[in-house]
C-alpha positions as CSV (number, residue, x, y, z in Angstrom):
1,M,59.7,1.9,-26.3
2,R,60.5,-1.6,-27.4
3,E,62.2,-0.3,-30.6
4,K,64.3,2.1,-28.6
5,Q,65.4,-0.7,-26.3
6,E,66.2,-3.0,-29.3
7,I,68.3,-0.3,-30.9
8,L,70.4,0.3,-27.8
9,L,70.9,-3.4,-27.1
10,R,72.0,-4.2,-30.6
11,Y,74.4,-1.3,-30.8
12,F,76.1,-1.5,-27.4
13,R,75.8,-5.2,-26.7
14,L,75.9,-6.9,-30.1
15,G,78.1,-4.3,-31.8
16,D,75.8,-3.9,-34.9
17,S,76.2,-0.9,-37.0
18,Q,73.6,1.8,-37.3
19,R,73.1,0.9,-41.0
20,K,72.4,-2.8,-40.1
21,I,70.1,-1.9,-37.2
22,S,68.2,0.5,-39.5
23,R,67.8,-2.2,-42.2
24,D,66.8,-5.0,-39.9
25,L,64.2,-3.0,-37.9
26,N,63.0,-1.1,-41.0
27,L,63.6,2.3,-39.3
28,N,65.1,5.5,-40.6
29,R,68.8,5.7,-39.9
30,K,68.3,9.2,-38.5
31,T,66.0,7.8,-35.9
32,V,68.6,5.1,-34.9
33,N,71.3,7.7,-34.7
34,R,69.2,10.0,-32.5
35,Y,68.5,7.3,-29.9
36,I,72.2,6.3,-29.8
37,S,73.4,9.9,-29.5
38,L,70.8,10.5,-26.7
39,Y,72.1,7.5,-24.8
40,K,75.7,8.7,-25.0
41,S,74.7,12.2,-23.9
42,K,73.0,10.8,-20.8
43,E,75.8,8.5,-19.7
44,L,77.2,11.2,-17.4
45,L,73.9,11.4,-15.4
46,L,73.7,9.5,-12.1
47,G,71.2,7.0,-10.6
48,S,67.5,7.4,-11.4
49,D,68.1,10.4,-13.7
50,F,70.0,8.2,-16.1
51,V,67.4,5.4,-15.9
52,D,64.5,7.9,-16.5
53,A,66.3,9.4,-19.4
54,L,66.6,6.0,-21.0
55,T,63.0,4.8,-20.3
56,D,61.1,8.0,-21.1
57,R,58.6,7.6,-23.9
58,P,59.8,9.3,-27.1
59,I,58.3,12.8,-27.6
60,Y,57.6,14.1,-31.0
61,S,57.1,17.9,-31.5
62,S,53.9,18.8,-33.4
63,S,54.2,22.5,-33.1
64,S,55.3,22.9,-36.6
65,R,52.5,20.9,-38.1
66,R,50.1,22.6,-40.4
67,K,46.3,22.5,-39.6
68,Y,44.7,21.4,-42.8
69,K,41.1,21.1,-41.5
70,L,41.0,24.0,-39.1
71,T,41.1,26.8,-41.7
72,P,40.7,30.5,-40.9
73,E,37.3,30.4,-42.7
74,L,36.1,27.7,-40.3
75,T,37.4,29.5,-37.3
76,A,35.5,32.6,-38.4
77,E,32.3,30.7,-38.8
78,V,32.6,29.2,-35.3
79,T,33.3,32.7,-33.9
80,R,30.1,34.0,-35.6
81,L,28.0,31.2,-34.0
82,L,29.4,31.9,-30.6
83,A,28.6,35.6,-31.0
84,I,25.0,34.6,-31.7
85,N,25.0,32.6,-28.5
86,S,26.1,35.7,-26.6
87,E,23.2,37.8,-28.1
88,R,20.7,35.1,-27.2
89,V,21.8,35.2,-23.6
90,L,21.2,38.9,-23.4
91,K,17.7,38.3,-24.9
92,G,16.8,35.7,-22.2
93,Q,17.1,32.8,-24.7
94,R,19.8,31.0,-22.7
95,K,18.3,27.6,-23.5
96,Q,18.3,28.2,-27.2
97,Q,22.0,28.5,-27.7
98,Y,24.2,26.5,-30.1
99,Q,25.8,23.6,-28.3
100,K,29.1,22.2,-29.5
101,V,27.4,19.3,-31.3
102,D,25.1,21.8,-33.0
103,I,28.1,23.8,-34.2
104,W,29.7,20.7,-35.5
105,E,26.6,19.6,-37.4
106,H,26.2,23.1,-38.9
107,L,29.8,23.1,-40.2
108,N,29.4,19.6,-41.8
109,S,26.2,20.6,-43.5
110,S,27.9,23.8,-44.8
111,G,30.6,21.8,-46.5
112,Y,33.4,21.7,-43.9
113,S,34.9,18.3,-43.1
114,V,36.1,18.4,-39.5
115,G,36.0,16.2,-36.5
116,Y,33.9,16.7,-33.4
117,S,36.8,16.7,-31.0
118,T,38.5,19.4,-33.1
119,I,35.4,21.7,-32.8
120,C,35.2,21.0,-29.0
121,K,38.8,22.1,-28.6
122,L,38.4,25.2,-30.8
123,V,35.2,26.3,-29.0
124,S,37.0,25.9,-25.6
125,E,39.9,28.0,-26.8
126,L,37.6,30.7,-28.2
127,E,35.5,30.9,-25.1
128,N,38.6,30.8,-22.9
129,K,36.5,29.7,-19.9
130,S,38.2,28.6,-16.8
131,R,36.8,25.5,-15.1
132,E,35.0,25.9,-11.9
133,A,36.5,24.6,-8.6
134,F,34.3,23.1,-6.0
135,I,34.8,23.5,-2.2
136,R,34.2,20.4,-0.2
137,Q,32.0,21.1,2.8
138,R,31.8,19.6,6.3
139,Y,28.4,19.5,7.9
140,A,27.6,19.5,11.6
141,P,25.1,16.9,12.9
142,G,21.5,18.1,12.5
143,E,22.6,21.3,10.8
144,S,21.2,21.1,7.2
145,C,19.0,19.0,4.9
146,E,18.5,19.4,1.2
147,F,15.2,19.1,-0.7
148,D,14.5,18.6,-4.4
149,W,11.8,17.4,-6.8
150,G,12.1,14.7,-9.5
151,E,9.9,13.0,-12.0
152,V,9.0,9.3,-12.3
153,N,6.7,7.5,-14.7
154,I,4.9,4.6,-13.1
155,D,1.5,2.7,-13.3
156,T,-0.8,3.0,-10.3
157,G,-3.8,1.2,-11.9
158,S,-4.7,3.5,-14.8
159,G,-1.7,3.2,-17.1
160,I,1.7,4.9,-17.0
161,E,1.5,8.4,-15.6
162,K,3.9,11.0,-14.5
163,Y,4.4,11.5,-10.7
164,Q,6.5,14.0,-8.7
165,I,8.9,12.5,-6.2
166,A,9.9,14.7,-3.3
167,V,13.4,13.8,-1.9
168,F,15.1,14.9,1.3
169,T,18.8,14.2,2.0
170,S,20.7,15.0,5.2
171,G,24.1,16.8,4.7
172,Y,25.8,15.0,7.6
173,S,24.5,11.5,7.5
174,N,23.3,11.3,3.9
175,Y,20.0,9.8,5.2
176,R,17.4,9.8,2.4
177,Y,13.6,10.0,2.4
178,A,11.2,10.2,-0.6
179,Y,7.5,10.5,-1.2
180,L,5.3,10.5,-4.3
181,F,2.8,13.2,-5.3
182,K,0.7,14.0,-8.3
183,S,1.8,17.6,-8.7
184,Q,4.4,20.1,-7.4
185,D,2.0,22.4,-5.8
186,T,2.1,24.2,-2.4
187,S,0.1,21.6,-0.5
188,S,2.2,18.7,-1.8
189,F,5.4,20.7,-0.9
190,Q,4.2,21.2,2.6
191,Q,2.9,17.6,3.0
192,A,6.3,16.3,2.0
193,H,7.9,18.2,4.9
194,V,5.3,17.0,7.3
195,N,5.8,13.4,6.3
196,F,9.6,13.7,6.5
197,F,9.6,15.3,10.0
198,S,7.1,12.8,11.2
199,K,9.2,10.0,9.9
200,I,12.5,11.1,11.5
201,G,10.9,12.5,14.7
202,G,12.7,15.9,14.4
203,V,13.4,19.0,12.4
204,Y,16.7,20.1,10.8
205,K,18.0,23.6,11.6
206,V,18.4,24.6,7.9
207,L,16.6,23.4,4.8
208,V,18.3,24.0,1.4
209,Y,16.2,24.6,-1.8
210,D,16.9,25.5,-5.4
211,N,14.8,28.2,-7.1
212,M,11.6,26.1,-7.4
213,K,8.3,27.9,-7.8
214,V,6.8,26.5,-4.7
215,A,9.7,27.9,-2.6
216,V,10.7,31.1,-4.3
217,K,8.1,33.8,-4.9
218,R,10.2,36.3,-6.7
219,F,13.8,37.5,-7.1
220,V,14.8,40.7,-5.3
221,G,18.0,41.9,-6.9
222,P,20.6,39.7,-8.4
223,T,21.0,37.2,-5.5
224,E,18.2,37.8,-3.0
225,K,15.0,35.8,-3.2
226,E,11.6,36.2,-1.5
227,A,10.1,33.0,-0.1
228,T,6.6,31.9,-0.9
229,D,3.8,32.1,1.7
230,G,3.7,28.3,1.7
231,L,7.3,28.0,2.7
232,L,7.0,30.8,5.3
233,K,4.1,29.1,7.0
234,I,5.7,25.7,7.4
235,A,9.1,27.2,8.3
236,T,7.5,29.4,11.0
237,Y,5.5,26.4,12.3
238,Y,8.5,24.1,12.6
239,N,11.0,26.9,13.4
240,F,13.6,26.0,10.8
241,S,15.6,28.3,8.6
242,Y,16.0,28.0,4.8
243,R,18.6,28.8,2.2
244,F,18.4,29.0,-1.6
245,C,21.0,28.0,-4.1
246,N,22.4,30.4,-6.7
247,V,20.8,30.3,-10.1
248,R,21.8,27.2,-12.2
249,R,24.0,26.0,-9.4
250,G,22.6,22.5,-8.6
251,N,26.1,21.5,-7.2
252,E,25.4,23.7,-4.2
253,K,23.0,21.0,-3.0
254,G,24.8,18.1,-4.6
255,H,23.6,15.6,-2.0
256,V,20.0,15.7,-3.0
257,E,20.7,16.1,-6.8
258,R,22.4,12.7,-6.7
259,S,19.7,11.2,-4.4
260,V,16.9,11.9,-6.8
261,E,18.5,9.9,-9.6
262,F,19.8,7.3,-7.1
263,I,16.4,6.6,-5.4
264,R,14.5,6.7,-8.7
265,R,16.8,4.1,-10.3
266,K,17.0,1.8,-7.2
267,A,13.3,1.8,-6.6
268,F,11.5,2.1,-10.0
269,S,13.9,0.3,-12.3
270,V,12.9,-2.8,-10.3
271,K,9.2,-2.3,-10.1
272,D,7.0,0.3,-11.8
273,S,3.4,-1.1,-11.5
274,F,1.2,-0.7,-8.4
275,S,-2.4,-1.0,-7.4
276,G,-2.5,2.6,-6.2
277,L,-0.5,5.6,-5.1
278,K,-0.6,4.4,-1.5
279,E,1.0,1.1,-2.3
280,A,3.7,2.9,-4.4
281,N,4.6,5.2,-1.5
282,K,4.8,2.2,0.9
283,Y,7.1,0.5,-1.5
284,L,9.2,3.7,-1.9
285,E,9.5,4.0,1.9
286,D,10.7,0.4,2.2
287,V,13.3,1.0,-0.5
288,C,14.6,4.1,1.2
289,D,14.8,2.2,4.6
290,R,16.8,-0.5,2.9
291,L,19.2,1.9,1.3
292,N,19.7,3.8,4.5
293,N,20.5,0.6,6.4
294,Q,23.1,-0.7,4.0
295,P,26.6,-0.8,5.5
296,Q,29.1,1.5,3.7
297,K,32.7,0.6,3.2
298,R,34.0,4.1,3.3
299,L,32.2,4.6,6.6
300,E,33.9,1.6,8.2
301,S,30.8,-0.6,7.6
302,K,28.5,2.0,9.2
303,S,25.2,2.8,7.5
304,Y,23.5,6.1,6.8
305,A,20.9,5.1,9.4
306,D,23.7,4.7,12.0
307,L,25.0,8.2,11.2
308,F,21.4,9.6,11.4
309,R,21.0,8.1,14.9
310,E,24.1,10.0,15.9
311,E,22.7,13.3,14.6
312,K,19.1,12.9,15.8
313,P,19.8,14.3,19.3
314,H,20.9,17.6,17.5
315,L,17.5,18.0,15.7
316,Y,14.8,20.4,16.8
317,S,11.8,18.7,18.5
318,C,8.9,17.8,16.1
319,K,5.5,19.4,16.6
320,P,2.1,17.9,15.8
321,A,1.5,17.6,12.0
322,F,1.0,20.9,10.2
323,D,-2.3,21.3,8.3
324,C,-1.1,21.2,4.7
325,S,-4.0,22.8,2.8
326,D,-4.7,25.8,0.6
327,I,-7.9,27.7,1.5
328,C,-9.9,29.4,-1.2
329,S,-13.4,30.7,-1.7
330,L,-15.3,29.3,-4.7
331,K,-18.7,30.0,-6.2
332,V,-21.1,27.1,-6.9
333,D,-22.2,27.2,-10.6
334,K,-25.4,26.0,-12.3
335,Y,-24.2,22.4,-12.3
336,S,-23.9,22.5,-8.5
337,T,-20.1,22.2,-8.8
338,V,-17.1,24.3,-7.9
339,T,-14.0,24.6,-10.1
340,F,-10.4,24.3,-9.0
341,K,-7.6,24.2,-11.5
342,T,-10.0,23.3,-14.4
343,C,-11.5,20.3,-12.5
344,R,-15.1,20.4,-11.1
345,Y,-16.4,19.0,-7.8
346,S,-20.0,18.6,-6.9
347,V,-21.7,20.1,-3.8
348,P,-25.3,19.7,-2.5
349,D,-27.7,21.3,-5.0
350,N,-29.2,23.6,-2.4
351,L,-25.9,25.7,-2.6
352,V,-26.2,26.7,-6.3
353,G,-25.1,30.4,-6.6
354,K,-23.6,30.6,-3.2
355,M,-19.9,31.0,-2.0
356,V,-18.3,28.0,-0.3
357,V,-14.8,27.5,1.2
358,A,-12.6,24.8,-0.1
359,R,-9.6,23.3,1.7
360,I,-7.2,21.9,-0.9
361,Y,-5.0,19.0,0.2
362,P,-2.6,16.9,-2.0
363,C,-5.1,14.0,-2.3
364,K,-8.5,15.4,-1.2
365,I,-10.7,18.5,-1.2
366,L,-13.0,19.4,1.7
367,I,-15.8,21.9,1.0
368,S,-17.6,23.7,3.8
369,Y,-20.5,26.2,4.0
370,D,-21.3,28.2,7.2
371,D,-18.3,26.6,8.9
372,K,-19.7,23.1,8.3
373,I,-18.2,20.5,6.0
374,V,-20.8,19.7,3.4
375,C,-18.8,17.3,1.2
376,K,-15.5,15.6,0.6
377,H,-13.9,14.6,-2.8
378,K,-10.8,12.8,-3.9
379,R,-8.6,15.4,-5.6
380,L,-8.5,14.9,-9.4
381,S,-5.1,15.0,-11.1
382,G,-6.0,15.6,-14.7
383,S,-7.5,18.5,-16.6
384,F,-11.2,19.3,-17.2
385,E,-12.3,16.3,-15.1
386,W,-15.6,16.0,-13.1
387,S,-16.1,14.5,-9.7
388,L,-19.9,14.1,-9.1
389,K,-21.8,12.4,-6.3
390,I,-25.4,11.5,-7.0
391,E,-26.5,12.2,-3.4
392,H,-25.7,15.9,-4.1
393,Y,-28.5,16.1,-6.7
394,T,-31.5,14.4,-5.0
395,K,-33.4,17.7,-4.6
396,T,-33.1,18.5,-8.3
397,L,-33.7,14.9,-9.5
398,Q,-37.0,14.8,-7.5
399,R,-38.3,17.5,-9.8
400,K,-36.6,16.1,-12.9
401,P,-36.6,12.3,-12.5
402,G,-36.2,11.8,-16.3
403,A,-32.7,13.3,-16.1
404,L,-31.5,10.5,-13.9
405,K,-31.0,7.9,-16.7
406,G,-28.4,9.8,-18.6
407,S,-26.8,11.8,-15.8
408,E,-23.1,11.9,-15.3
409,A,-23.7,11.5,-11.5
410,L,-25.3,8.1,-12.0
411,F,-22.4,6.9,-14.2
412,Q,-19.9,8.0,-11.5
413,A,-21.9,6.2,-8.7
414,T,-20.6,3.0,-7.3
415,E,-21.0,-0.2,-9.2
416,E,-23.4,-1.6,-6.7
417,L,-25.7,1.4,-6.9
418,Q,-25.8,1.3,-10.7
419,E,-26.7,-2.3,-10.6
420,I,-29.5,-1.6,-8.1
421,Y,-30.9,1.1,-10.4
422,Q,-30.8,-1.1,-13.5
423,E,-32.2,-4.2,-11.8
424,Y,-34.9,-2.8,-9.5
425,F,-35.6,0.9,-10.1
426,Y,-35.2,1.4,-13.8
427,N,-38.9,2.1,-14.3
428,T,-39.4,3.9,-10.9
429,P,-36.6,6.6,-10.8
430,R,-38.3,8.6,-8.0
431,D,-38.1,5.6,-5.7
432,F,-34.4,5.3,-6.5
433,I,-33.8,9.0,-5.8
434,N,-35.6,8.6,-2.5
435,L,-33.4,5.5,-1.8
436,V,-30.2,7.5,-2.5
437,E,-31.3,10.3,-0.2
438,Y,-32.2,7.8,2.5
439,I,-28.8,5.8,2.5
440,S,-26.9,9.1,2.3
441,K,-28.5,10.4,5.5
442,S,-28.3,7.0,7.2
443,N,-24.6,6.4,6.2
444,I,-25.4,3.1,4.6
445,S,-22.8,1.7,2.2
446,S,-23.9,0.7,-1.3
447,K,-22.3,-2.7,-0.8
448,N,-24.3,-3.4,2.4
449,L,-27.4,-2.1,0.6
450,K,-26.8,-4.5,-2.3
451,E,-26.5,-7.5,0.0
452,Q,-29.8,-6.7,1.9
453,I,-31.7,-6.1,-1.3
454,T,-30.6,-9.5,-2.7
455,I,-32.2,-11.1,0.4
456,L,-35.3,-8.9,0.4
457,A,-36.1,-9.3,-3.3
458,P,-34.5,-12.6,-4.6
459,K,-36.8,-12.5,-7.6
460,K,-36.0,-8.8,-8.3
461,D,-39.5,-7.7,-7.5
462,S,-39.4,-3.9,-6.8
463,V,-43.0,-3.6,-5.5
464,G,-42.7,-2.1,-2.0
465,L,-39.0,-2.6,-2.0
466,L,-38.2,0.9,-0.9
467,D,-40.4,0.6,2.2
468,K,-38.9,-2.8,3.0
469,I,-35.4,-1.4,2.9
470,K,-36.3,1.5,5.2
471,I,-38.1,-0.8,7.7
472,L,-35.1,-3.2,7.7
473,F,-32.4,-0.6,8.3
474,D,-34.6,1.4,10.8
475,R,-35.1,-1.7,12.8
476,E,-31.3,-2.3,12.9
477,K,-30.8,1.3,14.0
478,D,-33.4,0.9,16.8
479,N,-31.8,-2.3,18.0
480,K,-28.5,-0.6,18.3
481,K,-30.0,2.2,20.3
482,L,-31.7,-0.3,22.7
483,T,-28.5,-2.2,23.3
484,P,-26.7,-0.4,26.1
485,P,-23.0,0.2,25.6
486,H,-20.7,-2.0,27.8
487,I,-19.4,0.1,30.6
488,T,-16.8,-1.4,33.0
489,S,-16.9,0.4,36.4
490,E,-16.4,-0.5,40.0
491,I,-20.1,-0.4,40.6
492,E,-20.7,-2.9,37.8
493,K,-18.0,-5.2,39.2
494,M,-19.5,-5.2,42.6
495,C,-23.0,-5.9,41.3
496,N,-21.7,-8.9,39.3
497,M,-19.9,-10.2,42.4
498,Q,-23.1,-10.0,44.4
499,L,-25.2,-11.7,41.7
500,A,-22.6,-14.5,41.5
501,E,-22.8,-15.0,45.3
502,Q,-26.6,-15.0,45.4
503,S,-26.6,-17.5,42.5
504,Q,-24.2,-19.8,44.3
505,F,-26.3,-19.5,47.5
506,L,-29.5,-20.4,45.6
507,N,-27.8,-23.4,44.0
508,L,-26.7,-24.7,47.5
509,N,-30.2,-24.3,48.9
510,Q,-31.7,-26.2,46.0
511,K,-29.2,-29.1,46.5
512,T,-30.1,-29.2,50.3
513,M,-33.8,-29.5,49.5
514,E,-33.2,-32.3,47.1
515,V,-31.3,-34.3,49.8
516,I,-34.1,-33.8,52.3
């Protein structure tokens, strides 16, 4: 553009010849002549048309250029690779197709020298795909909310582990909520909904999901999907409808797709180490509250929380919390354990060979027999792990006291209980087994037991220690029974008033006698 202006100024203002201009500016004389001729041809135009004609950027035609790199042989090879992609789609190998970068690397390794941008343009021309248009949606208050899973790697006390983050995003207000779980199973899926509905104090009319396994049981035809029992149960309980996206169309729930990445980055790029999962979820909730309360310029300084307060009256009322548990019948094996997803959980040893009912929650497992809960375990998140409680094996260990020393149940006992065994009952395992059975029935914590034993046997003398412990705790139990509970009633108040009056009367009489 500067050269074009220089040519016109020197020719029409300074009167230089085309030859001199070509020599001074080091340009081809044909180029100089073309710009001058173009100016003369546009002089008859009026106003802005004339100005535009003079200031337009020069255009060079490349239609007659020969393509030296993009040979017919190279085009044929790219066509062959695209045909292989089509065959793999028909075979169900959609994720094993050649990408553009793979085609470019294959061509370079085969002896072709061609640029990546050239291959991208050629593939687009050969595929002749039209780009998808998106339809902007307008959501009514309280109408729909989107749900999705994501993954995050954090440390909750035992090293970096993978956790699943459940994210909800409102269509109208863009209000966000997130919660961490160990796995993407049905109970976690249901618990995420319970936590969200309890948090906002209401229920959206429609929940939107992609084709996740915990929500879609199977495909019925090309577009219809059948919901899982877990989704049907919680949807029926809270009376909300649900909708599924089309296959590989994450943009149909674009709010939550963006929210997963946004919350994960805002929360765990700052902090990724916690003392436990409970602390991590509390931190995540605080981050979501902070993000929801941030003023947004495009909303005239309103926050997402402000918009949510506008749509909250349009939500369905929230019912009491849904019981998020899977129920299954399990058989107790020879180790007095039941197995759920490769992990084993101990039960009282008198149930060996019998069928028990397990209620599976996201973080715990309750096991019952004859409609009575017999034990409770923290749910294990790994594979082939054991959760054993030593009080479940007292009956067996009474007959096999020698098995106590190397038992896995003892190694999984509390630190205080292991210290008590090593320091006081190492040579008398039967007494230790009786002690475990006693504190289990009496609901005595191992920490409290350790403190009392330190007082009863400061010199670590174990002779008669078991009897001393029973006498001590039985006495405390009897004292609690003898102490009546404090009951505040009208009768008690009247009695206290009468006693106070009588006491005051006696004090007055005593003073009168002293004066006399």
